[in-house]
C-alpha positions as CSV (number, residue, x, y, z in Angstrom):
1,M,0.0,0.0,0.0
2,F,2.6,2.6,1.0
3,N,5.0,1.3,-1.6
4,D,2.6,2.9,-4.2
5,I,3.7,6.3,-2.8
6,Y,7.3,5.5,-3.5
7,N,6.5,4.1,-6.9
8,H,4.4,7.1,-7.9
9,F,7.3,9.4,-7.0
10,N,10.0,7.1,-8.5
11,V,11.7,6.3,-5.2
12,S,13.4,2.9,-5.2
13,K,13.1,2.3,-1.5
14,K,10.5,-0.2,-0.2
15,V,8.5,0.0,3.0
16,Q,9.0,-2.9,5.4
17,Y,5.6,-4.0,6.8
18,S,4.8,-5.3,10.3
19,V,1.4,-5.9,12.0
20,D,1.0,-2.2,12.8
21,L,0.4,-0.3,9.6
22,Y,0.1,3.0,11.4
23,N,3.5,2.6,13.0
24,D,5.0,1.5,9.7
25,F,3.7,4.7,8.1
26,I,4.9,7.0,10.8
27,L,8.4,5.5,11.2
28,Q,9.1,5.0,7.5
29,L,7.3,7.8,5.7
30,G,6.9,10.4,8.4
31,G,8.8,13.6,7.8
32,K,9.6,12.8,4.1
33,R,8.6,15.0,1.3
34,F,7.7,13.8,-2.2
35,G,6.9,15.7,-5.4
36,N,8.5,19.0,-4.2
37,G,6.2,19.1,-1.2
38,V,3.0,17.8,-2.9
39,F,3.0,15.0,-0.3
40,N,4.5,15.5,3.2
41,G,4.5,12.3,5.3
């Protein structure tokens, strides 16, 4: 699911999933900027 964000913005990194998707999102995408600030995690 979150890998779609990386794919859309042509980032080669992949999100590592656990049983807590909210925590995965915050720890791995939080604070990142994509598309010159179009998406801010």
